[in-house]
Every structure is written in C-alpha cells, then in structure tokens.
LOGUZA-497133 format. One record per residue (C-alpha): residue number from 0; x, y, z. Coordinates in pm, 1 decimal, decimal comma, padded with zeros to 6 digits. Each point is the difference from the previous one (the first is absolute). Example, Ala and Ser with C-alpha at 12.3 -4.5 7.8 and 13.67 -1.06 7.14 Angstrom:
2
<atom><n>0</n><xx>01230,0</xx><yy>-00450,0</yy><zz>00780,0</zz></atom>
<atom><n>1</n><xx>00137,0</xx><yy>00344,0</yy><zz>-00066,0</zz></atom>
! end
This chain:
212
<atom><n>0</n><xx>02449,8</xx><yy>04147,6</yy><zz>11585,1</zz></atom>
<atom><n>1</n><xx>-00330,9</xx><yy>00175,6</yy><zz>-00109,1</zz></atom>
<atom><n>2</n><xx>-00268,5</xx><yy>00060,1</yy><zz>00241,5</zz></atom>
<atom><n>3</n><xx>-00359,2</xx><yy>00022,1</yy><zz>-00115,3</zz></atom>
<atom><n>4</n><xx>-00253,8</xx><yy>00190,2</yy><zz>00222,3</zz></atom>
<atom><n>5</n><xx>-00293,1</xx><yy>-00224,7</yy><zz>-00037,1</zz></atom>
<atom><n>6</n><xx>-00210,9</xx><yy>00176,4</yy><zz>00268,2</zz></atom>
<atom><n>7</n><xx>00011,9</xx><yy>00336,8</yy><zz>-00174,9</zz></atom>
<atom><n>8</n><xx>00117,6</xx><yy>00173,6</yy><zz>00318,7</zz></atom>
<atom><n>9</n><xx>00201,5</xx><yy>00306,1</yy><zz>00005,2</zz></atom>
<atom><n>10</n><xx>00345,0</xx><yy>-00052,9</yy><zz>00119,0</zz></atom>
<atom><n>11</n><xx>00116,1</xx><yy>00184,9</yy><zz>00300,0</zz></atom>
<atom><n>12</n><xx>00245,5</xx><yy>00262,7</yy><zz>-00048,6</zz></atom>
<atom><n>13</n><xx>00338,9</xx><yy>-00010,6</yy><zz>00176,6</zz></atom>
<atom><n>14</n><xx>00010,2</xx><yy>00233,1</yy><zz>00287,3</zz></atom>
<atom><n>15</n><xx>00309,8</xx><yy>00200,2</yy><zz>00055,2</zz></atom>
<atom><n>16</n><xx>00126,9</xx><yy>-00029,7</yy><zz>00363,0</zz></atom>
<atom><n>17</n><xx>00075,1</xx><yy>00355,3</yy><zz>00156,2</zz></atom>
<atom><n>18</n><xx>00322,2</xx><yy>00042,2</yy><zz>00118,6</zz></atom>
<atom><n>19</n><xx>00008,6</xx><yy>00162,1</yy><zz>00349,1</zz></atom>
<atom><n>20</n><xx>00155,7</xx><yy>00346,8</yy><zz>00018,7</zz></atom>
<atom><n>21</n><xx>00196,3</xx><yy>-00076,5</yy><zz>00309,9</zz></atom>
<atom><n>22</n><xx>00212,6</xx><yy>-00272,2</yy><zz>-00187,2</zz></atom>
<atom><n>23</n><xx>00079,4</xx><yy>00254,3</yy><zz>-00275,0</zz></atom>
<atom><n>24</n><xx>00079,8</xx><yy>00314,9</yy><zz>00189,7</zz></atom>
<atom><n>25</n><xx>00356,3</xx><yy>-00129,5</yy><zz>00128,7</zz></atom>
<atom><n>26</n><xx>00085,7</xx><yy>-00056,6</yy><zz>-00356,6</zz></atom>
<atom><n>27</n><xx>-00131,5</xx><yy>00341,2</yy><zz>-00124,2</zz></atom>
<atom><n>28</n><xx>00201,2</xx><yy>00172,5</yy><zz>00281,1</zz></atom>
<atom><n>29</n><xx>00308,7</xx><yy>-00204,1</yy><zz>-00051,9</zz></atom>
<atom><n>30</n><xx>-00003,7</xx><yy>00095,8</yy><zz>-00374,4</zz></atom>
<atom><n>31</n><xx>-00072,5</xx><yy>00358,4</yy><zz>00088,4</zz></atom>
<atom><n>32</n><xx>00291,6</xx><yy>-00002,7</yy><zz>00261,3</zz></atom>
<atom><n>33</n><xx>00234,6</xx><yy>-00153,6</yy><zz>-00265,2</zz></atom>
<atom><n>34</n><xx>-00118,8</xx><yy>00268,0</yy><zz>-00257,3</zz></atom>
<atom><n>35</n><xx>00055,6</xx><yy>00291,0</yy><zz>00250,7</zz></atom>
<atom><n>36</n><xx>00354,4</xx><yy>-00153,9</yy><zz>00107,8</zz></atom>
<atom><n>37</n><xx>00083,4</xx><yy>-00020,4</yy><zz>-00358,7</zz></atom>
<atom><n>38</n><xx>-00094,3</xx><yy>00359,1</yy><zz>-00056,2</zz></atom>
<atom><n>39</n><xx>00186,6</xx><yy>00108,0</yy><zz>00330,1</zz></atom>
<atom><n>40</n><xx>00307,3</xx><yy>-00189,1</yy><zz>-00108,1</zz></atom>
<atom><n>41</n><xx>-00002,6</xx><yy>00142,9</yy><zz>-00355,8</zz></atom>
<atom><n>42</n><xx>-00018,6</xx><yy>00351,9</yy><zz>00127,5</zz></atom>
<atom><n>43</n><xx>00263,1</xx><yy>-00070,4</yy><zz>00284,8</zz></atom>
<atom><n>44</n><xx>00217,8</xx><yy>-00145,7</yy><zz>-00284,8</zz></atom>
<atom><n>45</n><xx>-00025,5</xx><yy>00311,1</yy><zz>-00236,3</zz></atom>
<atom><n>46</n><xx>00027,5</xx><yy>00232,6</yy><zz>00287,9</zz></atom>
<atom><n>47</n><xx>00316,2</xx><yy>-00185,2</yy><zz>00114,0</zz></atom>
<atom><n>48</n><xx>00121,3</xx><yy>00015,1</yy><zz>-00356,9</zz></atom>
<atom><n>49</n><xx>-00049,4</xx><yy>00388,9</yy><zz>-00014,4</zz></atom>
<atom><n>50</n><xx>00186,6</xx><yy>00020,9</yy><zz>00342,4</zz></atom>
<atom><n>51</n><xx>00289,3</xx><yy>-00201,4</yy><zz>-00113,3</zz></atom>
<atom><n>52</n><xx>00022,3</xx><yy>00216,7</yy><zz>-00328,0</zz></atom>
<atom><n>53</n><xx>00003,1</xx><yy>00320,6</yy><zz>00213,5</zz></atom>
<atom><n>54</n><xx>00255,8</xx><yy>-00143,5</yy><zz>00241,9</zz></atom>
<atom><n>55</n><xx>00215,2</xx><yy>-00114,1</yy><zz>-00299,0</zz></atom>
<atom><n>56</n><xx>-00028,1</xx><yy>00352,8</yy><zz>-00138,2</zz></atom>
<atom><n>57</n><xx>00114,3</xx><yy>00133,2</yy><zz>00354,4</zz></atom>
<atom><n>58</n><xx>00283,1</xx><yy>-00237,4</yy><zz>00012,2</zz></atom>
<atom><n>59</n><xx>00122,8</xx><yy>00122,3</yy><zz>-00331,1</zz></atom>
<atom><n>60</n><xx>-00030,8</xx><yy>00375,1</yy><zz>00103,5</zz></atom>
<atom><n>61</n><xx>00203,6</xx><yy>-00086,9</yy><zz>00325,0</zz></atom>
<atom><n>62</n><xx>00275,3</xx><yy>-00170,7</yy><zz>-00191,3</zz></atom>
<atom><n>63</n><xx>00019,8</xx><yy>00295,0</yy><zz>-00251,3</zz></atom>
<atom><n>64</n><xx>00015,9</xx><yy>00233,7</yy><zz>00302,9</zz></atom>
<atom><n>65</n><xx>00260,2</xx><yy>-00216,9</yy><zz>00182,5</zz></atom>
<atom><n>66</n><xx>00200,2</xx><yy>00000,9</yy><zz>-00326,8</zz></atom>
<atom><n>67</n><xx>-00020,4</xx><yy>00393,1</yy><zz>00000,0</zz></atom>
<atom><n>68</n><xx>00091,4</xx><yy>00010,7</yy><zz>00355,2</zz></atom>
<atom><n>69</n><xx>00307,1</xx><yy>-00215,6</yy><zz>-00043,4</zz></atom>
<atom><n>70</n><xx>00117,8</xx><yy>00219,9</yy><zz>-00276,0</zz></atom>
<atom><n>71</n><xx>-00048,4</xx><yy>00317,3</yy><zz>00213,4</zz></atom>
<atom><n>72</n><xx>00182,5</xx><yy>-00193,5</yy><zz>00284,6</zz></atom>
<atom><n>73</n><xx>00295,4</xx><yy>-00054,7</yy><zz>-00244,9</zz></atom>
<atom><n>74</n><xx>-00000,8</xx><yy>00379,8</yy><zz>-00094,5</zz></atom>
<atom><n>75</n><xx>-00009,5</xx><yy>00106,8</yy><zz>00347,0</zz></atom>
<atom><n>76</n><xx>00289,4</xx><yy>-00223,6</yy><zz>00092,2</zz></atom>
<atom><n>77</n><xx>00202,4</xx><yy>00124,7</yy><zz>-00302,2</zz></atom>
<atom><n>78</n><xx>-00104,7</xx><yy>00353,1</yy><zz>00102,3</zz></atom>
<atom><n>79</n><xx>00143,7</xx><yy>-00059,1</yy><zz>00344,3</zz></atom>
<atom><n>80</n><xx>00306,7</xx><yy>-00160,3</yy><zz>-00114,1</zz></atom>
<atom><n>81</n><xx>00062,7</xx><yy>00320,5</yy><zz>-00201,1</zz></atom>
<atom><n>82</n><xx>-00092,8</xx><yy>00231,2</yy><zz>00281,9</zz></atom>
<atom><n>83</n><xx>00259,1</xx><yy>-00180,8</yy><zz>00219,5</zz></atom>
<atom><n>84</n><xx>00268,2</xx><yy>00040,4</yy><zz>-00254,0</zz></atom>
<atom><n>85</n><xx>-00079,5</xx><yy>00376,3</yy><zz>-00054,7</zz></atom>
<atom><n>86</n><xx>-00020,8</xx><yy>00048,1</yy><zz>00391,6</zz></atom>
<atom><n>87</n><xx>00362,9</xx><yy>-00161,3</yy><zz>00015,3</zz></atom>
<atom><n>88</n><xx>00113,2</xx><yy>00241,4</yy><zz>-00274,2</zz></atom>
<atom><n>89</n><xx>-00158,5</xx><yy>00305,9</yy><zz>00185,1</zz></atom>
<atom><n>90</n><xx>00156,5</xx><yy>-00120,7</yy><zz>00314,5</zz></atom>
<atom><n>91</n><xx>00327,7</xx><yy>-00025,7</yy><zz>-00166,0</zz></atom>
<atom><n>92</n><xx>-00040,5</xx><yy>00349,0</yy><zz>-00135,4</zz></atom>
<atom><n>93</n><xx>-00101,9</xx><yy>00140,7</yy><zz>00325,6</zz></atom>
<atom><n>94</n><xx>00307,3</xx><yy>-00148,2</yy><zz>00176,4</zz></atom>
<atom><n>95</n><xx>00211,8</xx><yy>00156,0</yy><zz>-00279,3</zz></atom>
<atom><n>96</n><xx>-00170,1</xx><yy>00343,4</yy><zz>00069,9</zz></atom>
<atom><n>97</n><xx>00074,6</xx><yy>-00050,5</yy><zz>00378,4</zz></atom>
<atom><n>98</n><xx>00353,2</xx><yy>-00082,0</yy><zz>-00088,5</zz></atom>
<atom><n>99</n><xx>00027,2</xx><yy>00329,3</yy><zz>-00186,2</zz></atom>
<atom><n>100</n><xx>-00034,7</xx><yy>00180,8</yy><zz>00335,1</zz></atom>
<atom><n>101</n><xx>00349,6</xx><yy>-00131,5</yy><zz>00095,7</zz></atom>
<atom><n>102</n><xx>00181,0</xx><yy>00180,8</yy><zz>-00273,0</zz></atom>
<atom><n>103</n><xx>00138,8</xx><yy>00340,8</yy><zz>-00016,6</zz></atom>
<atom><n>104</n><xx>-00284,6</xx><yy>00173,1</yy><zz>00136,8</zz></atom>
<atom><n>105</n><xx>-00016,1</xx><yy>-00204,2</yy><zz>00313,4</zz></atom>
<atom><n>106</n><xx>00379,8</xx><yy>00082,8</yy><zz>00055,9</zz></atom>
<atom><n>107</n><xx>-00077,9</xx><yy>00365,2</yy><zz>-00054,9</zz></atom>
<atom><n>108</n><xx>-00255,7</xx><yy>-00017,2</yy><zz>00251,6</zz></atom>
<atom><n>109</n><xx>00192,4</xx><yy>-00165,5</yy><zz>00249,4</zz></atom>
<atom><n>110</n><xx>00296,1</xx><yy>00241,9</yy><zz>-00056,1</zz></atom>
<atom><n>111</n><xx>-00242,3</xx><yy>00295,2</yy><zz>00058,9</zz></atom>
<atom><n>112</n><xx>-00126,3</xx><yy>-00162,7</yy><zz>00314,1</zz></atom>
<atom><n>113</n><xx>00365,1</xx><yy>-00037,7</yy><zz>00126,8</zz></atom>
<atom><n>114</n><xx>00076,5</xx><yy>00380,3</yy><zz>-00090,5</zz></atom>
<atom><n>115</n><xx>-00313,3</xx><yy>00097,3</yy><zz>00216,7</zz></atom>
<atom><n>116</n><xx>00145,4</xx><yy>-00177,6</yy><zz>00308,3</zz></atom>
<atom><n>117</n><xx>00284,6</xx><yy>00172,5</yy><zz>00165,3</zz></atom>
<atom><n>118</n><xx>00303,4</xx><yy>-00185,9</yy><zz>00108,7</zz></atom>
<atom><n>119</n><xx>-00093,2</xx><yy>-00332,4</yy><zz>-00181,7</zz></atom>
<atom><n>120</n><xx>00137,6</xx><yy>-00194,9</yy><zz>-00299,2</zz></atom>
<atom><n>121</n><xx>-00051,4</xx><yy>-00323,8</yy><zz>-00160,3</zz></atom>
<atom><n>122</n><xx>00291,0</xx><yy>-00278,6</yy><zz>-00062,3</zz></atom>
<atom><n>123</n><xx>-00202,4</xx><yy>-00231,3</yy><zz>-00191,9</zz></atom>
<atom><n>124</n><xx>-00352,1</xx><yy>-00077,4</yy><zz>-00150,1</zz></atom>
<atom><n>125</n><xx>-00121,0</xx><yy>-00332,0</yy><zz>-00112,1</zz></atom>
<atom><n>126</n><xx>-00319,1</xx><yy>-00098,3</yy><zz>-00152,2</zz></atom>
<atom><n>127</n><xx>-00176,3</xx><yy>-00339,5</yy><zz>-00002,8</zz></atom>
<atom><n>128</n><xx>-00320,5</xx><yy>-00029,6</yy><zz>-00178,7</zz></atom>
<atom><n>129</n><xx>-00214,4</xx><yy>00273,7</yy><zz>00177,5</zz></atom>
<atom><n>130</n><xx>00198,6</xx><yy>00040,3</yy><zz>00303,1</zz></atom>
<atom><n>131</n><xx>00287,6</xx><yy>00247,7</yy><zz>00036,0</zz></atom>
<atom><n>132</n><xx>00282,5</xx><yy>-00043,1</yy><zz>00254,9</zz></atom>
<atom><n>133</n><xx>00224,8</xx><yy>00309,9</yy><zz>00093,6</zz></atom>
<atom><n>134</n><xx>00301,0</xx><yy>00027,8</yy><zz>00208,0</zz></atom>
<atom><n>135</n><xx>00172,0</xx><yy>00334,1</yy><zz>00121,0</zz></atom>
<atom><n>136</n><xx>00128,2</xx><yy>00212,1</yy><zz>00261,0</zz></atom>
<atom><n>137</n><xx>-00130,5</xx><yy>00294,3</yy><zz>00198,1</zz></atom>
<atom><n>138</n><xx>00127,3</xx><yy>00240,8</yy><zz>00261,1</zz></atom>
<atom><n>139</n><xx>-00308,3</xx><yy>-00072,4</yy><zz>00223,5</zz></atom>
<atom><n>140</n><xx>-00285,5</xx><yy>-00243,4</yy><zz>00077,5</zz></atom>
<atom><n>141</n><xx>-00223,1</xx><yy>00318,9</yy><zz>-00078,0</zz></atom>
<atom><n>142</n><xx>00148,0</xx><yy>00006,7</yy><zz>-00373,6</zz></atom>
<atom><n>143</n><xx>-00091,3</xx><yy>-00349,9</yy><zz>-00047,2</zz></atom>
<atom><n>144</n><xx>-00358,8</xx><yy>00070,5</yy><zz>00132,5</zz></atom>
<atom><n>145</n><xx>-00021,4</xx><yy>00311,4</yy><zz>-00233,2</zz></atom>
<atom><n>146</n><xx>00100,2</xx><yy>-00218,0</yy><zz>-00287,1</zz></atom>
<atom><n>147</n><xx>-00266,4</xx><yy>-00257,2</yy><zz>00064,7</zz></atom>
<atom><n>148</n><xx>-00265,3</xx><yy>00283,0</yy><zz>00029,5</zz></atom>
<atom><n>149</n><xx>00106,7</xx><yy>00150,2</yy><zz>-00352,6</zz></atom>
<atom><n>150</n><xx>-00019,1</xx><yy>-00332,9</yy><zz>-00159,5</zz></atom>
<atom><n>151</n><xx>-00366,8</xx><yy>-00048,0</yy><zz>00128,0</zz></atom>
<atom><n>152</n><xx>-00079,4</xx><yy>00354,9</yy><zz>-00136,3</zz></atom>
<atom><n>153</n><xx>00133,1</xx><yy>-00091,4</yy><zz>-00327,5</zz></atom>
<atom><n>154</n><xx>-00277,0</xx><yy>-00230,4</yy><zz>-00064,5</zz></atom>
<atom><n>155</n><xx>00221,4</xx><yy>-00247,9</yy><zz>-00165,0</zz></atom>
<atom><n>156</n><xx>00053,7</xx><yy>-00252,2</yy><zz>00296,1</zz></atom>
<atom><n>157</n><xx>-00207,8</xx><yy>-00160,9</yy><zz>00258,1</zz></atom>
<atom><n>158</n><xx>00078,0</xx><yy>-00241,6</yy><zz>00278,9</zz></atom>
<atom><n>159</n><xx>00322,0</xx><yy>00163,4</yy><zz>00089,6</zz></atom>
<atom><n>160</n><xx>00195,5</xx><yy>-00202,0</yy><zz>00274,6</zz></atom>
<atom><n>161</n><xx>00325,3</xx><yy>00060,2</yy><zz>00159,2</zz></atom>
<atom><n>162</n><xx>00210,6</xx><yy>-00313,0</yy><zz>-00000,5</zz></atom>
<atom><n>163</n><xx>00278,3</xx><yy>00107,8</yy><zz>00196,9</zz></atom>
<atom><n>164</n><xx>00146,2</xx><yy>00339,6</yy><zz>00143,8</zz></atom>
<atom><n>165</n><xx>00322,4</xx><yy>00039,0</yy><zz>00220,4</zz></atom>
<atom><n>166</n><xx>00290,9</xx><yy>00232,8</yy><zz>00062,7</zz></atom>
<atom><n>167</n><xx>00299,8</xx><yy>-00039,0</yy><zz>-00208,4</zz></atom>
<atom><n>168</n><xx>00290,5</xx><yy>-00091,0</yy><zz>00215,3</zz></atom>
<atom><n>169</n><xx>00242,1</xx><yy>-00005,6</yy><zz>-00275,6</zz></atom>
<atom><n>170</n><xx>-00011,7</xx><yy>00384,5</yy><zz>-00052,9</zz></atom>
<atom><n>171</n><xx>00115,2</xx><yy>00155,2</yy><zz>00328,5</zz></atom>
<atom><n>172</n><xx>00048,1</xx><yy>00344,6</yy><zz>-00132,4</zz></atom>
<atom><n>173</n><xx>-00352,7</xx><yy>00067,3</yy><zz>-00076,8</zz></atom>
<atom><n>174</n><xx>-00330,2</xx><yy>-00155,8</yy><zz>00174,9</zz></atom>
<atom><n>175</n><xx>-00172,7</xx><yy>-00167,1</yy><zz>-00279,5</zz></atom>
<atom><n>176</n><xx>-00266,2</xx><yy>-00271,2</yy><zz>-00018,9</zz></atom>
<atom><n>177</n><xx>-00042,1</xx><yy>-00263,7</yy><zz>-00266,4</zz></atom>
<atom><n>178</n><xx>-00331,6</xx><yy>-00121,7</yy><zz>-00086,5</zz></atom>
<atom><n>179</n><xx>-00186,2</xx><yy>-00258,4</yy><zz>-00226,5</zz></atom>
<atom><n>180</n><xx>-00352,7</xx><yy>00014,8</yy><zz>-00090,6</zz></atom>
<atom><n>181</n><xx>-00262,6</xx><yy>-00157,9</yy><zz>-00249,5</zz></atom>
<atom><n>182</n><xx>-00297,3</xx><yy>00163,2</yy><zz>-00173,1</zz></atom>
<atom><n>183</n><xx>-00258,0</xx><yy>-00139,9</yy><zz>-00248,1</zz></atom>
<atom><n>184</n><xx>-00028,1</xx><yy>00190,5</yy><zz>-00322,0</zz></atom>
<atom><n>185</n><xx>-00338,0</xx><yy>00122,0</yy><zz>-00078,8</zz></atom>
<atom><n>186</n><xx>-00105,8</xx><yy>-00002,1</yy><zz>-00367,5</zz></atom>
<atom><n>187</n><xx>-00252,7</xx><yy>00279,2</yy><zz>-00010,5</zz></atom>
<atom><n>188</n><xx>-00211,3</xx><yy>00063,2</yy><zz>-00318,4</zz></atom>
<atom><n>189</n><xx>00141,7</xx><yy>00367,2</yy><zz>-00004,5</zz></atom>
<atom><n>190</n><xx>00352,4</xx><yy>00027,6</yy><zz>00187,2</zz></atom>
<atom><n>191</n><xx>00027,2</xx><yy>00326,3</yy><zz>00176,6</zz></atom>
<atom><n>192</n><xx>00237,2</xx><yy>00263,5</yy><zz>-00126,1</zz></atom>
<atom><n>193</n><xx>00322,7</xx><yy>00031,5</yy><zz>00211,2</zz></atom>
<atom><n>194</n><xx>00053,8</xx><yy>00346,1</yy><zz>00167,0</zz></atom>
<atom><n>195</n><xx>00301,2</xx><yy>00199,7</yy><zz>-00022,5</zz></atom>
<atom><n>196</n><xx>00282,8</xx><yy>-00107,4</yy><zz>00209,7</zz></atom>
<atom><n>197</n><xx>00012,2</xx><yy>00183,0</yy><zz>00338,8</zz></atom>
<atom><n>198</n><xx>00294,9</xx><yy>00226,3</yy><zz>00134,9</zz></atom>
<atom><n>199</n><xx>00153,9</xx><yy>-00246,2</yy><zz>00244,7</zz></atom>
<atom><n>200</n><xx>00333,8</xx><yy>-00174,6</yy><zz>-00125,4</zz></atom>
<atom><n>201</n><xx>00094,4</xx><yy>-00351,1</yy><zz>00112,2</zz></atom>
<atom><n>202</n><xx>00350,4</xx><yy>-00082,1</yy><zz>00110,3</zz></atom>
<atom><n>203</n><xx>00263,5</xx><yy>-00055,2</yy><zz>-00257,1</zz></atom>
<atom><n>204</n><xx>-00174,2</xx><yy>00218,9</yy><zz>-00246,6</zz></atom>
<atom><n>205</n><xx>-00186,8</xx><yy>-00294,4</yy><zz>-00156,5</zz></atom>
<atom><n>206</n><xx>-00392,6</xx><yy>-00054,0</yy><zz>00034,1</zz></atom>
<atom><n>207</n><xx>-00040,9</xx><yy>-00267,8</yy><zz>-00274,7</zz></atom>
<atom><n>208</n><xx>-00006,6</xx><yy>-00373,6</yy><zz>00091,0</zz></atom>
<atom><n>209</n><xx>00204,9</xx><yy>-00257,2</yy><zz>-00149,2</zz></atom>
<atom><n>210</n><xx>-00189,9</xx><yy>-00309,5</yy><zz>-00167,0</zz></atom>
<atom><n>211</n><xx>00155,2</xx><yy>-00316,9</yy><zz>00116,7</zz></atom>
! end
C-alpha cells in the first residue's frame, strides 16, 4: 500500500530508545567474567600440562634409578655370596693351620716340658680338636704343679685344668701319684721356640709321651 503525503509535512524521524546502563552492566560483567575464567582455565590447563610433563620425566628418572639400584643390589648379593664362600675357605685353611700345631712340633714341645720337670713322666696323650688330654705319673704333687707351670710358660697352652690326681695304690714299692689334665692349644701367629731340655731326668729314663 502506497501512502501519499498530501499535506506536504515532513515525516517525523524514528527516535531510538536509549537502553539503560544498569540493564547492560550485568551482561558486560558476565561476559568479562567468562572471558577471565576462560583465560585462567587456559593458563591453568597449560601449567598443569607442564607440571604433568615434569612429573612424567621425574617418574622416568626414578624408574631408571630403581633399575640401577636393583642391579647394584644383585651385584652386592652376589658379592656377599662370594665373600661367604671365601670366608668359609679361609676358616678351613685356618683350622688346618691350627691342626698343624698338633704335629711333631707339639710333641717335641711337650717332651721338652716333661724333661724340665723332675720325677714326672707321661703315659698317654690324646688330642681332640684344639684340646689336649694328658695322663701320667709323678713322684709328688709338686712335680705335677711344676709340670703345669712349665706348660703355661711354653705359650702353647691355655686353660689348663687338672681332671684327676691321686696316689697310685698299685705301686707299693715307690710312692707315686697318677694325674690327668686337659689343656687348650693356643694357635699363635709365631710359635715360641722351645728351649733346651733341663738337667732333671724323669723316672724310668723316658721323658717323651706316648700318643694315644
């Protein structure tokens, strides 16, 4: 439909209504808040990504260190096993060295000790491990005490104990005493050199013991 202005009057211009600021401010603030939140979330996301990457790298390093520690642990356990085997071998060798003390050298030392004791002789001598059991006869208790003193001075024995000492009632012609004692053999690094036999001579003309 066409309108014709016959009055030749100007048409009124359309007036734009002003929007109140109070009505648009919440929208602006909401949009700004959403933008700021988006920026914060984006920054937080990338920061967390970096942190996760660093933690993953640290986890890889820790796993590598764990692998190295497990390898070192296995090596240490293998070394400990070898050390125990070597220690056992050393113990066996040391035991053999200690057993060598009971050979001819030990017999000579005991014989020299007997020869330095007047009126005493041995009838048997038995060794069990590091202990030595001796039996014999003497003309007096003092001779037995002197024999023990000589054993202590030799440096070959320790913990010398008298098991039994009594008068021999079977031999009525001469007063004699039978004795039995034990002593632990000392395995020193450098054994003492036995001194020369004394002047005293035991009864029956024999100073050496008989190994039982």
